[in-house]
VOPAGU-2260 file (C-alpha; in pm, 1 decimal, decimal comma):
REM VOPAGU-2260
SITE   aa  ch    i         X         Y         Z
SITE  MET   A    0   15147,5   12879,3   10140,2
SITE  ASP   A    1   15199,1   12632,0   10429,5
SITE  ALA   A    2   14945,8   12340,1   10500,0
SITE  ARG   A    3   15042,0   12368,8   10862,9
SITE  ALA   A    4   14936,1   12724,1   10889,4
SITE  ILE   A    5   14618,3   12663,4   10711,0
SITE  ILE   A    6   14535,1   12385,8   10948,1
SITE  ALA   A    7   14632,7   12574,9   11253,8
SITE  LYS   A    8   14404,2   12859,0   11144,3
SITE  LEU   A    9   14107,5   12638,8   11105,6
SITE  ARG   A   10   14180,3   12451,7   11423,1
SITE  ASP   A   11   14194,0   12759,0   11616,5
SITE  GLY   A   12   13857,9   12900,1   11486,6
SITE  GLY   A   13   13976,3   13108,0   11212,7
SITE  LYS   A   14   13850,3   13090,1   10857,4
SITE  PRO   A   15   14112,3   13012,8   10586,9
SITE  SER   A   16   14091,2   13255,3   10284,3
SITE  THR   A   17   13959,9   13157,6    9941,5
SITE  ASP   A   18   14315,9   13137,2    9809,3
SITE  GLU   A   19   14436,1   12920,8   10099,3
SITE  LEU   A   20   14149,1   12676,3   10037,0
SITE  ARG   A   21   14204,0   12661,8    9672,9
SITE  TRP   A   22   14579,9   12596,4    9736,0
SITE  PHE   A   23   14516,0   12317,8    9992,5
SITE  ALA   A   24   14288,3   12156,2    9736,0
SITE  ALA   A   25   14555,7   12166,8    9476,2
SITE  GLY   A   26   14800,2   12034,2    9732,5
SITE  LEU   A   27   14569,8   11734,3    9791,5
SITE  ALA   A   28   14577,8   11668,5    9410,4
SITE  ASP   A   29   14941,8   11704,7    9351,5
SITE  GLY   A   30   15066,8   11533,3    9668,7
SITE  SER   A   31   15216,9   11837,9    9843,6
SITE  VAL   A   32   14962,4   11782,4   10128,1
SITE  SER   A   33   15045,7   11479,4   10309,3
SITE  ASP   A   34   14784,3   11223,2   10427,6
SITE  ALA   A   35   14848,0   11325,8   10798,7
SITE  GLN   A   36   14770,1   11681,0   10701,6
SITE  ALA   A   37   14473,1   11591,4   10495,7
SITE  GLY   A   38   14331,5   11395,5   10792,5
SITE  ALA   A   39   14405,6   11697,5   11028,0
SITE  PHE   A   40   14232,0   11931,1   10801,6
SITE  ALA   A   41   13923,2   11703,9   10784,5
SITE  MET   A   42   13900,1   11677,5   11158,8
SITE  ALA   A   43   13947,1   12061,7   11196,5
SITE  ALA   A   44   13673,4   12134,6   10932,6
SITE  LEU   A   45   13434,8   11877,7   11102,0
SITE  LEU   A   46   13493,1   12045,4   11446,0
SITE  ARG   A   47   13522,4   12429,0   11325,7
SITE  GLY   A   48   13334,8   12443,7   10988,8
SITE  LEU   A   49   13454,8   12642,5   10685,8
SITE  GLY   A   50   13170,1   12882,5   10658,9
SITE  ASP   A   51   12972,8   12957,3   10343,0
SITE  GLU   A   52   13248,7   13130,1   10146,8
SITE  GLY   A   53   13509,3   12870,3   10268,5
SITE  ARG   A   54   13264,0   12585,8   10152,9
SITE  VAL   A   55   13212,1   12738,6    9796,6
SITE  ALA   A   56   13618,9   12800,7    9772,9
SITE  LEU   A   57   13707,1   12444,9    9873,7
SITE  THR   A   58   13435,7   12301,9    9637,0
SITE  LYS   A   59   13560,5   12506,1    9334,4
SITE  GLY   A   60   13929,2   12443,5    9433,3
SITE  MET   A   61   13848,4   12057,8    9449,2
SITE  ARG   A   62   13654,3   12085,6    9104,9
SITE  ASP   A   63   13944,2   12266,2    8937,8
SITE  SER   A   64   14212,6   12036,6    9081,1
SITE  GLY   A   65   14150,7   11832,2    8763,6
SITE  LYS   A   66   13978,0   11830,8    8429,7
SITE  VAL   A   67   13624,0   11978,2    8391,0
SITE  LEU   A   68   13415,7   11806,1    8130,6
SITE  GLU   A   69   13223,2   12011,5    7858,2
SITE  TRP   A   70   12944,5   11832,6    7657,7
SITE  ASP   A   71   12770,7   11906,2    7323,5
SITE  MET   A   72   12474,1   11664,2    7335,2
SITE  ASN   A   73   12112,5   11668,9    7183,6
SITE  GLY   A   74   11970,9   11667,9    7521,3
SITE  PRO   A   75   12030,5   11782,0    7883,6
SITE  VAL   A   76   12313,6   11632,5    8079,7
SITE  VAL   A   77   12180,6   11551,5    8422,4
SITE  ASP   A   78   12266,8   11358,1    8721,8
SITE  LYS   A   79   12159,3   11266,9    9069,2
SITE  HIS   A   80   12352,5   11206,6    9406,0
SITE  SER   A   81   12247,7   11045,1    9727,9
SITE  THR   A   82   12427,4   11144,4   10049,8
SITE  GLY   A   83   12443,1   10780,2   10143,6
SITE  GLY   A   84   12205,6   10528,4   10319,2
SITE  VAL   A   85   12142,7   10165,1   10373,4
SITE  GLY   A   86   11987,2    9968,2   10094,1
SITE  ASP   A   87   11995,3   10281,4    9872,4
SITE  CYS   A   88   12034,4   10136,7    9520,9
SITE  VAL   A   89   11827,4   10392,6    9344,5
SITE  SER   A   90   12116,6   10510,0    9114,1
SITE  LEU   A   91   12111,4   10177,5    8936,8
SITE  LEU   A   92   11749,3   10226,5    8848,7
SITE  LEU   A   93   11751,9   10603,4    8772,7
SITE  ALA   A   94   12050,4   10635,4    8543,9
SITE  PRO   A   95   11886,3   10405,9    8273,0
SITE  ALA   A   96   11544,5   10538,8    8338,3
SITE  LEU   A   97   11670,3   10905,4    8285,1
SITE  ALA   A   98   11844,4   10806,4    7964,7
SITE  ALA   A   99   11522,2   10613,9    7849,6
SITE  CYS   A  100   11354,6   10968,7    7876,8
SITE  GLY   A  101   11601,2   11140,8    7662,8
SITE  ALA   A  102   11850,2   11260,6    7919,9
SITE  TYR   A  103   12239,5   11205,2    7913,2
SITE  VAL   A  104   12366,4   11069,3    8251,1
SITE  PRO   A  105   12734,1   11074,3    8311,2
SITE  MET   A  106   12710,6   10957,8    8679,5
SITE  ILE   A  107   13024,2   10976,9    8856,6
SITE  SER   A  108   12961,0   10772,3    9182,3
SITE  GLY   A  109   13152,2   10660,3    9486,3
SITE  ARG   A  110   13232,3   10357,0    9693,7
SITE  GLY   A  111   13102,2   10269,8   10038,6
SITE  LEU   A  112   13170,2   10530,2   10300,6
SITE  GLY   A  113   13126,6   10459,9   10667,2
SITE  HIS   A  114   12827,8   10239,7   10712,6
SITE  THR   A  115   12675,0   10327,0   10373,3
SITE  GLY   A  116   12702,7   10125,1   10071,4
SITE  GLY   A  117   12872,2   10248,3    9751,5
SITE  THR   A  118   12701,6   10241,9    9399,6
SITE  LEU   A  119   13038,0   10143,2    9253,8
SITE  ASP   A  120   13086,9    9835,1    9485,5
SITE  LYS   A  121   12728,9    9739,7    9403,2
SITE  LEU   A  122   12789,1    9750,8    9019,0
SITE  GLU   A  123   13124,4    9559,5    9065,6
SITE  ALA   A  124   12905,9    9262,5    9207,2
SITE  ILE   A  125   12825,3    9216,7    8823,8
SITE  PRO   A  126   13109,9    8997,3    8670,0
SITE  GLY   A  127   13335,3    9209,7    8440,0
SITE  PHE   A  128   13178,6    9541,1    8515,9
SITE  ARG   A  129   13432,9    9821,2    8484,5
SITE  VAL   A  130   13368,3   10148,6    8669,0
SITE  GLY   A  131   13710,1   10298,3    8550,4
SITE  LEU   A  132   13645,7   10459,8    8205,1
SITE  THR   A  133   13874,1   10696,2    8010,5
SITE  GLU   A  134   13730,2   11021,7    7895,1
SITE  ALA   A  135   13726,9   10884,9    7545,3
SITE  GLN   A  136   13534,2   10585,5    7651,3
SITE  LEU   A  137   13288,4   10788,7    7871,4
SITE  ARG   A  138   13216,5   11015,9    7573,5
SITE  ARG   A  139   13157,5   10719,5    7326,4
SITE  GLN   A  140   12927,1   10576,5    7590,8
SITE  MET   A  141   12742,9   10879,8    7627,7
SITE  VAL   A  142   12663,8   10885,7    7241,8
SITE  GLU   A  143   12570,5   10518,1    7218,9
SITE  VAL   A  144   12408,9   10437,6    7544,3
SITE  ARG   A  145   12330,3   10787,0    7690,7
SITE  CYS   A  146   12411,4   10683,4    8059,7
SITE  ALA   A  147   12720,8   10542,7    8244,5
SITE  ILE   A  148   12787,0   10506,2    8625,9
SITE  VAL   A  149   13163,3   10532,3    8666,2
SITE  ALA   A  150   13443,6   10617,3    8911,7
SITE  ALA   A  151   13600,3   10949,5    8908,4
SITE  ASN   A  152   13916,1   10892,6    8713,0
SITE  ALA   A  153   14243,7   11046,8    8799,9
SITE  GLU   A  154   14176,3   11347,5    8596,3
SITE  ILE   A  155   13836,4   11425,9    8770,4
SITE  ALA   A  156   13860,3   11606,9    9099,8
SITE  PRO   A  157   14179,0   11437,9    9221,1
SITE  ALA   A  158   14171,4   11645,8    9536,0
SITE  ASP   A  159   13845,7   11473,7    9629,4
SITE  LYS   A  160   13985,2   11123,2    9574,1
SITE  ARG   A  161   14253,6   11210,2    9844,4
SITE  LEU   A  162   14012,1   11359,1   10083,0
SITE  TYR   A  163   13731,0   11109,0   10038,8
SITE  ALA   A  164   13966,8   10814,0   10130,2
SITE  VAL   A  165   14086,2   11001,9   10435,4
SITE  ARG   A  166   13743,7   11101,2   10561,0
SITE  ASP   A  167   13637,2   10720,5   10566,9
SITE  VAL   A  168   13904,7   10621,0   10802,2
SITE  THR   A  169   13923,3   10930,8   11050,6
SITE  SER   A  170   13567,2   10958,5   11148,1
SITE  THR   A  171   13515,4   11288,4   10960,4
SITE  VAL   A  172   13237,0   11158,4   10716,8
SITE  GLU   A  173   12960,2   11372,7   10884,6
SITE  SER   A  174   13107,7   11721,7   10796,6
SITE  ILE   A  175   12855,0   11923,8   10608,2
SITE  ASP   A  176   13132,7   12130,4   10439,9
SITE  LEU   A  177   13340,1   11816,9   10340,1
SITE  ILE   A  178   13021,5   11636,3   10213,7
SITE  THR   A  179   12929,6   11924,9   10012,0
SITE  ALA   A  180   13268,6   11976,9    9856,6
SITE  SER   A  181   13303,5   11613,4    9801,6
SITE  ILE   A  182   12993,1   11563,8    9624,6
SITE  LEU   A  183   12981,3   11865,6    9415,1
SITE  SER   A  184   13335,9   11888,7    9309,4
SITE  LYS   A  185   13291,1   11569,7    9104,3
SITE  LYS   A  186   12933,0   11667,0    8990,0
SITE  LEU   A  187   13048,1   12007,5    8872,6
SITE  ALA   A  188   13355,0   11849,3    8709,3
SITE  ALA   A  189   13128,5   11622,6    8499,9
SITE  GLY   A  190   12989,0   11930,1    8319,8
SITE  LEU   A  191   12624,9   11882,9    8436,6
SITE  GLU   A  192   12339,0   12117,0    8341,5
SITE  ALA   A  193   12109,8   11991,0    8613,2
SITE  LEU   A  194   12141,6   11804,1    8918,7
SITE  VAL   A  195   11891,8   11644,1    9184,7
SITE  LEU   A  196   12016,6   11546,1    9522,2
SITE  ASP   A  197   11871,6   11285,0    9760,7
SITE  VAL   A  198   11962,4   11403,0   10121,6
SITE  LYS   A  199   11890,1   11110,2   10340,9
SITE  CYS   A  200   11759,2   11164,6   10694,3
SITE  GLY   A  201   11720,0   10901,2   10984,8
SITE  SER   A  202   11904,4   10624,3   11163,2
SITE  GLY   A  203   12064,0   10489,2   10848,7
SITE  ALA   A  204   12183,8   10831,8   10719,0
SITE  PHE   A  205   12470,7   11053,6   10825,5
SITE  MET   A  206   12230,0   11317,7   10894,5
SITE  ASP   A  207   11995,3   11163,9   11159,2
SITE  THR   A  208   11756,2   11453,3   11219,1
SITE  LEU   A  209   11564,3   11680,1   10977,7
SITE  GLU   A  210   11725,6   11987,1   11110,0
SITE  LYS   A  211   12072,2   11837,8   11010,9
SITE  ALA   A  212   11962,6   11699,6   10680,7
SITE  GLU   A  213   11797,3   12041,2   10584,2
SITE  ALA   A  214   12124,6   12215,3   10667,4
SITE  LEU   A  215   12316,0   11981,4   10429,2
SITE  ALA   A  216   12045,2   12022,6   10160,0
SITE  GLN   A  217   12053,5   12391,5   10167,7
SITE  ALA   A  218   12446,8   12388,3   10169,0
SITE  LEU   A  219   12443,0   12162,1    9874,5
SITE  VAL   A  220   12182,7   12333,4    9679,4
SITE  SER   A  221   12302,7   12686,4    9731,2
SITE  THR   A  222   12669,8   12591,2    9657,4
SITE  ALA   A  223   12575,9   12417,9    9338,4
SITE  GLN   A  224   12347,5   12686,6    9217,3
SITE  GLY   A  225   12614,0   12951,7    9293,6
SITE  ALA   A  226   12837,9   12747,5    9055,9
SITE  GLY   A  227   12581,3   12764,4    8760,0
SITE  CYS   A  228   12417,7   12420,1    8802,4
SITE  MET   A  229   12030,9   12400,1    8823,4
SITE  THR   A  230   11973,2   12195,0    9141,3
SITE  ALA   A  231   11703,6   12078,0    9372,3
SITE  ALA   A  232   11721,7   11845,8    9679,9
SITE  LEU   A  233   11464,2   11596,8    9813,2
SITE  ILE   A  234   11505,3   11511,0   10175,6
SITE  THR   A  235   11414,8   11147,6   10207,8
SITE  ASP   A  236   11355,4   10915,1   10483,0
SITE  MET   A  237   11626,8   10667,7   10597,3
SITE  SER   A  238   11477,9   10553,7   10931,1
SITE  GLN   A  239   11478,6   10213,1   10760,2
SITE  PRO   A  240   11664,1   10054,4   10466,4
SITE  LEU   A  241   11537,6   10185,0   10159,8
SITE  ALA   A  242   11544,3    9828,5    9996,7
SITE  THR   A  243   11471,1    9512,0   10180,3
SITE  ALA   A  244   11849,3    9409,9   10129,2
SITE  ALA   A  245   12171,5    9554,8   10217,0
SITE  GLY   A  246   12485,7    9429,2   10057,9
SITE  ASN   A  247   12636,6    9462,7    9707,8
SITE  ALA   A  248   12506,9    9147,8    9502,8
SITE  LEU   A  249   12195,2    9143,4    9722,6
SITE  GLU   A  250   12092,9    9495,9    9630,6
SITE  VAL   A  251   12160,1    9428,5    9258,5
SITE  ILE   A  252   11909,9    9137,4    9276,8
SITE  GLU   A  253   11641,1    9380,3    9420,2
SITE  VAL   A  254   11722,1    9629,4    9138,7
SITE  MET   A  255   11693,2    9366,9    8892,3
SITE  GLU   A  256   11375,6    9235,0    9034,9
SITE  THR   A  257   11231,2    9590,9    9010,8
SITE  LEU   A  258   11359,5    9668,9    8648,4
SITE  THR   A  259   11228,1    9343,3    8509,6
SITE  GLY   A  260   10902,3    9363,2    8710,8
SITE  THR   A  261   10930,1    9004,3    8871,1
SITE  SER   A  262   10909,1    9150,3    9220,9
SITE  VAL   A  263   10882,4    9532,7    9241,9
SITE  ASN   A  264   11004,3    9721,5    9543,8
SITE  GLU   A  265   10754,2   10012,1    9586,5
SITE  ALA   A  266   10977,7   10231,9    9781,2
SITE  LEU   A  267   11275,0   10205,5    9525,0
SITE  TRP   A  268   11018,3   10264,1    9248,2
SITE  ASP   A  269   10855,4   10559,8    9403,9
SITE  LEU   A  270   11188,6   10737,3    9491,4
SITE  THR   A  271   11336,6   10662,4    9160,8
SITE  ALA   A  272   11028,9   10831,2    8992,0
SITE  ALA   A  273   11047,5   11125,6    9248,1
SITE  LEU   A  274   11394,6   11198,0    9189,2
SITE  GLY   A  275   11378,6   11137,4    8814,3
SITE  GLY   A  276   11087,5   11379,2    8782,3
SITE  GLU   A  277   11277,0   11658,9    8959,0
SITE  ALA   A  278   11582,1   11585,6    8723,5
SITE  LEU   A  279   11388,1   11578,1    8398,7
SITE  ALA   A  280   11201,6   11907,6    8505,5
SITE  LEU   A  281   11513,6   12076,9    8583,0
SITE  GLY   A  282   11656,3   11956,3    8243,4
SITE  GLY   A  283   11360,6   12077,3    8057,8
SITE  LEU   A  284   11235,2   11721,0    7949,5
SITE  ALA   A  285   10929,3   11746,7    8152,1
SITE  ALA   A  286   10666,2   12034,5    8242,7
SITE  ASP   A  287   10714,0   11984,3    8606,1
SITE  ALA   A  288   10825,7   11734,2    8867,2
SITE  GLU   A  289   10491,2   11548,0    8853,5
SITE  ASP   A  290   10502,3   11522,5    8467,5
SITE  GLY   A  291   10861,2   11395,8    8495,5
SITE  ALA   A  292   10778,8   11128,0    8765,2
SITE  ALA   A  293   10508,7   10980,3    8537,0
SITE  ARG   A  294   10766,7   10966,6    8245,8
SITE  ILE   A  295   11020,1   10778,8    8471,5
SITE  ALA   A  296   10740,4   10544,1    8591,9
SITE  ASP   A  297   10656,2   10472,5    8231,4
SITE  ALA   A  298   11026,3   10394,1    8147,3
SITE  LEU   A  299   11036,1   10158,7    8435,4
SITE  GLU   A  300   10704,4    9992,9    8365,8
SITE  SER   A  301   10756,0    9966,1    7983,2
SITE  GLY   A  302   11099,6    9785,0    8019,2
SITE  GLN   A  303   11289,2   10057,2    7852,4
SITE  ALA   A  304   11487,5   10134,3    8171,7
SITE  ALA   A  305   11578,0    9772,1    8192,2
SITE  GLU   A  306   11683,4    9792,1    7833,9
SITE  TYR   A  307   11919,5   10073,9    7894,2
SITE  PHE   A  308   12049,8    9916,5    8210,9
SITE  GLY   A  309   12152,1    9615,9    7989,7
SITE  ARG   A  310   12312,9    9822,7    7741,6
SITE  MET   A  311   12514,8   10006,9    8018,1
SITE  VAL   A  312   12623,8    9678,0    8173,8
SITE  ALA   A  313   12748,7    9547,7    7844,6
SITE  ALA   A  314   12916,2    9863,2    7738,9
SITE  GLN   A  315   13102,0    9867,8    8072,0
SITE  GLY   A  316   13228,6    9506,6    8027,4
SITE  GLY   A  317   12955,1    9305,6    8193,5
SITE  PRO   A  318   12755,8    9012,5    8059,7
SITE  ALA   A  319   12567,4    9101,1    7738,3
SITE  ASP   A  320   12273,0    8892,5    7853,4
SITE  PHE   A  321   12288,7    9029,4    8218,5
SITE  VAL   A  322   11914,8    9148,2    8202,8
SITE  ASP   A  323   11782,5    8805,1    8104,1
SITE  ARG   A  324   12036,4    8591,0    8303,6
SITE  TRP   A  325   12103,2    8798,9    8612,7
SITE  PRO   A  326   12012,4    8529,9    8861,6
SITE  ASP   A  327   12296,8    8307,8    8724,7
SITE  ARG   A  328   12544,7    8589,1    8686,5
SITE  LEU   A  329   12555,0    8717,8    9064,0
SITE  PRO   A  330   12764,3    8578,0    9324,9
SITE  SER   A  331   12617,9    8414,0    9633,4
SITE  ALA   A  332   12740,6    8375,2    9997,3
SITE  PRO   A  333   12815,3    8029,5   10119,2
SITE  VAL   A  334   12639,7    8069,1   10453,3
SITE  VAL   A  335   12279,0    8193,0   10471,9
SITE  ARG   A  336   12110,9    8209,7   10813,2
SITE  GLU   A  337   11779,0    8330,7   10947,4
SITE  VAL   A  338   11756,1    8598,8   11199,9
SITE  PRO   A  339   11469,8    8489,4   11432,0
SITE  CYS   A  340   11264,0    8746,4   11601,9
SITE  GLU   A  341   11265,0    8716,4   11970,0
SITE  SER   A  342   10920,1    8831,0   12051,9
SITE  ASP   A  343   10567,4    8912,1   11906,7
SITE  GLY   A  344   10477,9    9248,3   11815,4
SITE  PHE   A  345   10554,4    9529,4   11566,9
SITE  VAL   A  346   10886,2    9667,2   11436,4
SITE  VAL   A  347   10876,9   10010,0   11593,2
SITE  ALA   A  348   11235,3   10128,0   11534,3
SITE  ILE   A  349   11540,5   10008,7   11318,7
SITE  ASP   A  350   11901,2   10124,9   11369,7
SITE  GLY   A  351   11991,4   10155,7   11006,0
SITE  ARG   A  352   12349,6   10254,3   11096,1
SITE  ALA   A  353   12378,8    9926,9   11294,1
SITE  LEU   A  354   12246,3    9722,7   10996,9
SITE  GLY   A  355   12499,3    9912,0   10765,6
SITE  GLU   A  356   12779,7    9822,4   11005,6
SITE  ALA   A  357   12692,0    9464,0   11017,6
SITE  VAL   A  358   12732,4    9453,1   10640,0
SITE  VAL   A  359   13070,9    9610,7   10652,3
SITE  HIS   A  360   13184,9    9366,4   10921,7
SITE  LEU   A  361   13052,4    9083,0   10706,9
SITE  GLY   A  362   13309,6    9206,6   10446,6
SITE  GLY   A  363   13053,5    9394,6   10242,3
SITE  GLY   A  364   13237,6    9730,7   10302,1
SITE  ARG   A  365   13571,2    9858,0   10421,9
SITE  LEU   A  366   13702,4    9889,8   10783,6
SITE  ARG   A  367   14046,3   10019,1   10640,4
SITE  GLU   A  368   14129,2   10204,1   10330,2
SITE  GLY   A  369   14223,7    9933,3   10071,8
SITE  ASP   A  370   14023,1    9653,9   10214,1
SITE  ARG   A  371   13872,5    9435,6    9963,9
SITE  VAL   A  372   13490,0    9404,7    9941,9
SITE  ASN   A  373   13307,5    9067,8    9929,0
SITE  PRO   A  374   13022,7    9116,5    9687,5
SITE  SER   A  375   12822,5    8824,0    9806,9
SITE  VAL   A  376   12762,2    8908,3   10176,5
SITE  GLY   A  377   12503,0    9119,9   10352,3
SITE  VAL   A  378   12149,3    9095,1   10476,1
SITE  SER   A  379   11813,9    9040,3   10284,0
SITE  ASP   A  380   11437,1    8997,3   10334,2
SITE  LEU   A  381   11451,8    9257,7   10612,2
SITE  ALA   A  382   11125,1    9342,3   10804,7
SITE  GLY   A  383   11020,3    9698,5   10769,4
SITE  LEU   A  384   10888,8    9950,0   11014,5
SITE  GLY   A  385   10543,5    9872,9   11129,1
SITE  GLU   A  386   10550,3    9519,8   11008,6
SITE  SER   A  387   10382,9    9267,6   11242,5
SITE  VAL   A  388   10627,3    9003,4   11366,8
SITE  MET   A  389   10612,8    8692,1   11572,4
SITE  ARG   A  390   10867,6    8508,3   11799,6
SITE  GLY   A  391   11074,3    8273,5   11582,7
SITE  VAL   A  392   10970,6    8409,8   11248,3
SITE  PRO   A  393   11267,1    8570,6   11067,3
SITE  LEU   A  394   11337,8    8951,0   11070,1
SITE  GLY   A  395   11565,8    8883,5   10773,2
SITE  MET   A  396   11850,0    8670,8   10639,0
SITE  VAL   A  397   12224,8    8691,8   10678,9
SITE  HIS   A  398   12449,0    8610,4   10393,0
SITE  ALA   A  399   12805,6    8539,8   10516,7
SITE  ALA   A  400   13134,6    8403,5   10447,0
SITE  ASP   A  401   13156,4    8172,8   10709,9
SITE  GLU   A  402   12972,6    8048,8   11035,4
SITE  ALA   A  403   13132,2    8275,9   11281,5
SITE  ALA   A  404   13072,7    8587,2   11077,9
SITE  ALA   A  405   12719,1    8471,2   11048,2
SITE  ASP   A  406   12678,4    8439,3   11417,8
SITE  ARG   A  407   12788,6    8795,2   11476,8
SITE  ALA   A  408   12580,0    8939,2   11215,0
SITE  VAL   A  409   12271,6    8759,0   11350,8
SITE  ALA   A  410   12341,3    8917,1   11690,5
SITE  ALA   A  411   12393,6    9261,4   11522,5
SITE  VAL   A  412   12064,3    9242,7   11319,1
SITE  LEU   A  413   11880,9    9151,2   11630,2
SITE  ALA   A  414   12012,1    9440,3   11812,2
SITE  ALA   A  415   11924,8    9674,7   11543,0
SITE  TYR   A  416   11565,5    9605,1   11560,5
SITE  ARG   A  417   11328,3    9737,3   11846,2
SITE  ILE   A  418   10988,0    9535,0   11879,7
SITE  GLY   A  419   10689,7    9695,8   12052,1
SITE  THR   A  420   10327,5    9632,8   12112,1
SITE  SER   A  421   10169,0    9902,9   11911,2
SITE  GLU   A  422   10187,4    9967,0   11539,5
SITE  PRO   A  423   10398,8   10291,0   11470,9
SITE  ASP   A  424   10323,4   10543,4   11211,3
SITE  GLU   A  425   10536,9   10496,4   10910,8
SITE  PRO   A  426   10711,7   10821,2   10787,3
SITE  PRO   A  427   10666,8   10939,3   10439,1
SITE  LEU   A  428   10930,1   10859,4   10181,0
SITE  VAL   A  429   10997,9   11227,2   10085,6
SITE  LEU   A  430   11012,9   11464,2   10387,8
SITE  LYS   A  431   11072,4   11794,3   10230,6
SITE  ARG   A  432   11196,7   11955,9    9891,2
SITE  VAL   A  433   11468,8   12221,8    9907,6
SITE  SER   A  434   11547,6   12451,3    9604,6
């Protein structure tokens, strides 16, 4: 087959066959498809779409481009995936909470994509934390700790690694077909029995409307279930950052405050419980999602989730005393500045994408493939929707590497907020369930 012919067919409105898409996925993995061809394919897929059969074919082809894990554990193997948002650090809470409830969680995660933060980047803010485990190390950790958050190694969906990097730098991140294939190729290769999906909707998400988010959720659920994995999706609000911080070390701080009970973020807690409840129900560890949510909440409140998080950090090279000494272990930025509000009123809208881009330009994400991430920078103490604000009172704090970067970020955060005279209705955290 010929990559050029496949790209041309898709570009001109045709639908590549199942064999062609599986061949293209294999070519991504073995290098016979060039970066230029991968970028052209991604743009054609974004503009033309692959169709239902094409999406399934590409997903399976990318899954089968490497090793597919099999497990023989004394409990269900489950996982969660978010489509990406701003201040979304739920995975760091949920993986250990699920483990505390008896599940096994081999969570294969990604790095920042576009304006959204990456789970792996957040964990690498912890000194020594290793996201690259061999299969043998992952299997040992599953037995000993029951949870791990890792990068896809060279043997897991290598086709996705190529296409993922290309999408981030070619403005093709928003393609439903490519998002579906990327997420599910890694998840299905991890040998899951059950998967819960967090599909973000709003200004900080790739899908900014409920209609778009529902289309993605349906695509993900139908494709995963077609491949034999019990799956459900929650469409959740991303009209404002989920945490009050965005940036790698800053989000880990908020996670640790919630895990240890020193300052609980209710939105993080509630969404962790909702997603975890679905996962436990799908995996047969709870009677239903409500029962599962109560079990997750108990794991958080009792400190069991924090204990499993600490064991995971230690197993993956981080400090053994991280749960007790996390304030001393995380990096901090040299420049911290307030973002003073310019008028009295209420926060009526937040441009989440703009906030995410501000973090990226501070150095907390990547503008180009291969850029190094500064774990200490970002924004914190962000005002939320509906919050009453006053002129001169901070809307948030900027954490920057230097004064010039701080100046730019302060301006960007101010531009991301809209202040009005009437208090708006705050949207619900969970907008819809898709199964």
